[in-house]
C-alpha positions in Angstrom: 0.8 -29.9 -3.6 -1.0 -27.8 -6.1 0.7 -25.6 -8.7 -0.7 -22.1 -8.3 0.7 -20.3 -11.3 -0.4 -17.6 -13.7 0.9 -17.1 -17.2 2.2 -13.6 -18.0 1.2 -13.6 -21.7 2.1 -10.3 -23.4 2.0 -9.9 -27.2 5.5 -10.1 -28.7 7.1 -11.5 -25.5 8.1 -14.9 -24.4 5.5 -16.3 -22.0 6.7 -16.9 -18.5 4.9 -18.0 -15.4 5.0 -16.6 -11.9 3.7 -18.1 -8.7 0.5 -16.7 -7.4 0.6 -14.9 -4.0 -2.0 -14.6 -1.3 -2.6 -11.0 -2.5 -3.7 -12.3 -5.9 -6.7 -14.2 -4.6 -7.6 -13.0 -1.1 -10.8 -11.3 -0.1 -10.2 -7.7 1.2 -13.6 -6.9 2.4 -13.8 -8.9 5.6 -16.5 -8.9 8.2 -15.2 -9.1 11.8 -16.3 -9.0 15.4 -14.6 -7.5 18.4 -13.1 -9.0 21.5 -15.9 -7.6 23.6 -18.7 -8.9 21.3 -21.0 -11.8 22.2 -21.5 -14.9 20.1 -24.9 -13.6 19.2 -23.3 -10.6 17.5 -20.8 -12.8 15.7 -23.6 -15.1 14.5 -25.6 -12.1 13.3 -22.6 -10.9 11.2 -22.2 -14.4 9.7 -26.0 -14.6 8.9 -26.2 -11.1 7.4 -23.1 -11.6 5.2 -23.3 -15.3 4.4 -20.0 -16.2 5.9 -19.1 -19.2 8.1 -16.3 -17.6 10.1 -15.2 -14.2 11.2 -11.9 -12.9 12.6 -12.0 -11.5 16.1 -10.1 -8.2 16.5 -8.7 -6.7 19.7 -9.2 -3.0 20.4 -6.3 -2.0 18.2 -7.3 -3.9 15.1 -5.0 -6.9 15.6 -6.5 -10.4 14.8 -6.4 -12.4 17.9 -8.8 -15.3 17.1 -11.2 -16.8 14.6 -14.8 -17.9 15.4 -16.8 -20.2 13.1 -20.5 -21.0 13.0 -19.6 -24.5 14.3 -17.7 -22.9 17.3 -20.8 -21.0 18.2 -23.1 -24.0 18.0 -20.9 -26.2 20.2 -20.3 -23.4 22.7 -24.0 -22.6 23.0 -24.7 -26.3 23.6 -22.0 -26.6 26.2 -22.8 -23.3 28.0 -26.6 -23.7 28.0 -27.0 -19.9 28.0 -28.5 -17.4 25.6 -26.1 -16.4 22.8 -26.3 -12.8 24.0 -24.8 -14.0 27.4 -21.7 -15.7 25.9 -18.5 -13.9 25.1 -17.2 -14.4 21.6 -13.9 -15.3 23.1 -15.5 -18.2 24.9 -16.3 -19.7 21.5 -13.3 -18.4 19.5 -10.3 -20.5 18.6 -7.3 -18.7 20.0 -4.9 -21.0 18.2 -5.0 -18.8 15.2 -2.8 -19.0 12.1 -2.3 -16.0 9.8 -0.6 -15.4 6.5 0.8 -12.4 4.7 0.0 -11.0 1.2 3.5 -11.8 -0.1 3.2 -15.5 0.9 2.5 -18.1 -1.8 -0.8 -20.0 -2.2 1.3 -23.2 -1.7 2.1 -21.9 1.8 -1.5 -21.0 2.5 -2.5 -24.5 1.4 0.2 -26.1 3.5 -0.9 -24.1 6.6 -4.6 -25.0 6.1 -3.8 -28.7 5.8 -1.4 -28.8 8.7 -3.7 -26.9 11.1 -7.0 -28.3 9.8 -8.5 -24.8 9.0 -10.5 -23.6 6.0 -9.7 -19.9 6.3 -6.6 -17.8 7.2 -6.6 -14.2 8.1 -4.2 -12.1 6.0 -2.3 -9.6 8.1 0.1 -6.8 7.5 3.6 -6.8 9.2 2.1 -5.3 12.3 -0.6 -8.0 12.6 -3.5 -5.8 11.5 -6.2 -7.6 9.4 -6.1 -6.7 5.7 -7.9 -9.7 4.2 -8.9 -13.4 4.4 -8.1 -16.4 2.2 -10.2 -19.5 2.1 -10.0 -23.0 0.7 -12.5 -21.9 -1.9 -10.1 -19.2 -3.0 -7.4 -21.8 -3.5 -9.8 -24.1 -5.5 -10.6 -21.2 -7.8 -7.0 -20.3 -8.3 -6.0 -24.0 -9.0 -8.4 -24.6 -11.8 -7.9 -23.1 -15.3 -10.2 -20.3 -16.4 -13.5 -21.6 -17.9 -13.0 -25.1 -16.5 -16.2 -26.3 -14.8 -15.9 -26.9 -11.1 -16.6 -25.6 -7.7 -17.7 -22.0 -7.4 -18.1 -19.5 -10.2 -14.7 -18.0 -10.5 -14.4 -15.3 -13.0 -11.1 -15.0 -14.9 
C-alpha cells in the first residue's frame, strides 16, 4: 500500500501530516457520453480530448457505466457493424465502481487493484458525476514534488 500524505507546513507551527483524499487529486473537468450515444460518439469524445475512457451518464446525470477505447475496439470487432450503429451500452462495462471525494487515495488504490480498473468516477452522495480519478493521479500523488518520474505533476 502507498502512503498518500501531505505535510501541512506552516511557519511557527509543528508540522503534521494528513492523508490525501480523492478531492485533493481528482480531475473535475470530465468528458462523458450519454446512455443513448453510439460508440462512434464515445470514440470521438476520446479522440478529441485525448482520454482513454469516458463515464456513461443516464438522462438524470447519474454514472451508470464506463466505456474505454479497448471496449470500443473489442465490441466493434465482435459486432462487425459501423461504430455509428452500435450503442455505447453494448460496449460499456456496467460493472462500474465509483468513489467519493472524501474517500482516501488508499481506498481508491485498493478499489482499482481489486477490480482491475485504471479509472474511477467520483460521485456525490446522489450518484451524480463530479470528477474522475486515475492511476496516473495516484502516481503523481505518491511521488514527492520535483522527483523525476511518470507524468509532469506540478506541485
